[in-house]
N, C-alpha and C positions, 0 to 999 in steps of 0.2 A: 797907234792913236786911231781913233775913229773919225771920220768926217762924213757929214753929207751934203750933197747939193740939193736945196730947195728951191723951189722957184712959185712966183705967185702972179697975179696979176693976169685977165684975160685975153691976151694980145699975143704975140710972139718973140721969140728969143733965139738966137743959136748959141750952142752951148758944146764945146768938147770934152767928153767923157772918156775917161783911162779906163777899160774894163771890161770886162766878159758880157758881151752880147744880150745873154741869156739874161743878166741883172738888168736890163732894160725897163724903165716903167714903159707901159703900152700905149702912154701919152705921147710918146716921141716920134717923130718923124727922122729916119737914119739917112743922110747924106751919102758919109763915107764912112767904111771900115777900111782899118789898117792896123799898121803898127808905130809904137812912139818912136821919134829919132830925135835928133837934135846936135848941140855942139860936142865934142869931147870933153868930157868931166876936167882936163888936168890942160886945157888949152887956155890960158890967161887972155882975157877980151872975149870968149865963146859967148854965143847968144844964149840969152837967161830960158827964152821960151822952149817947151817942148813941143813938137811938130807931130801930127798925124799923118804919116806917111802913107800913102793907098799903095795897096798891094800890087795893083798894076800903073805903076807911074807913066806918064807921058813926058820922057826927058828932052831935050834941046841943047843943043851944043852952045856954047857961048864963045867964038874962036876969037883971038886977041884981048881977052880979057886978062889983064895982069894980075889981079889979086881974086882969089876966090874964096868961098865960106864953105869949108866940107861939111857933111851931115852925114849921123853915125846913127845906127840904129840902136836902142836903149836895152838896158836888162835892169833885173830887180836885184839888188845885194841884200840879201836878207838871211844869210847861213845863220841858222840851221835849217830855215824852214824849207818845206817842199818847193816851194815858187822861186827859190835860191837861182840865179841867173836866167829867170823866164825873160824870154822877149816880148814885153808886155803889149797887149791891144789894146786899140782906141778906137774910137768912132765921132763922128761931126754929127751932131743930132738938131733937129729942132723941135723946140716946146712950145706948147699953144698959150705960154705964159711968157711973159715981159721980161719980171725981174729972176734974177738968177744970182743966188748966193751960197757960198761955199762956205759951211759951218766948222772950224776944226772945233776937235774935243767935245763934240755932242754926237750923240746918236739918236735924236731926234729933232723935228722941225718945229718953231715956232708955233702957236696956234693959227690957225688960217693958211698955213703953206701946206706946201706939198713934196713929200719927199720923193725924187726922180732919181737917184743913185747915193747908195752907200759903199763906202771901202775904207782903206788903207790910207791915211794922210804923208805923204812919202817927198823926200826933197834930196839935195845931194848933201854928201857930207862937210863936216863943220871943217877939217884940217885936210881931207884928202881932194876936194875938190879944188882946182884953182880957177875955175870957170863958175860962173853965178849958176844957181839952179831957182828952179820955182816950186812952190807946192803944188801938189798933182793929189787927186783922189784917185786912188788903184783900188781895183775891184778884191776882195779877198779870195775870190774864187780861185782856184789853181790852175788856170786858162792860160795855155801857152802854143804859141805857133814859132815856128822857126826853132834854130837851135838851143840848146842851154850851155854853149862853150860861154868861158868865162873871159869876152872881148874888154869888158871893160870900158864902154865907149861912153855913151848917155847914161849914167849910172843914178839909181834912186834907191835910198835906204830907208 
């Protein structure tokens, strides 16, 4: 399913895109490049949000914490497509426009809006994912970083 991210209004807004950086609009300023991560797909009570994990994290130990939340890398489960098991990329960007809208099931923006990114609408599986998931827009380009191992961590279909 196609989805697009359209933005409007001459101010600025932060947006996280899940994509190949070559597909970015020239109007976006990139703050962070990384890989998508989040909770394990089959952990009940796992976090919903996908995270944009930087390539060079600055980690801090939290000694004495009784409970912690684990973060895992993501992968695309889209067999038999070439990008099956890819570890998808992400970027946190700033747009010069203030309103941001992801329009599912559309490959064009409303009149007066600007398309900043387009791709496939993806989320967790209806019955396989015990953890909640969110819809994200993943670039159609077959760009990969990291392995193509089938780890099934944060999974998007």
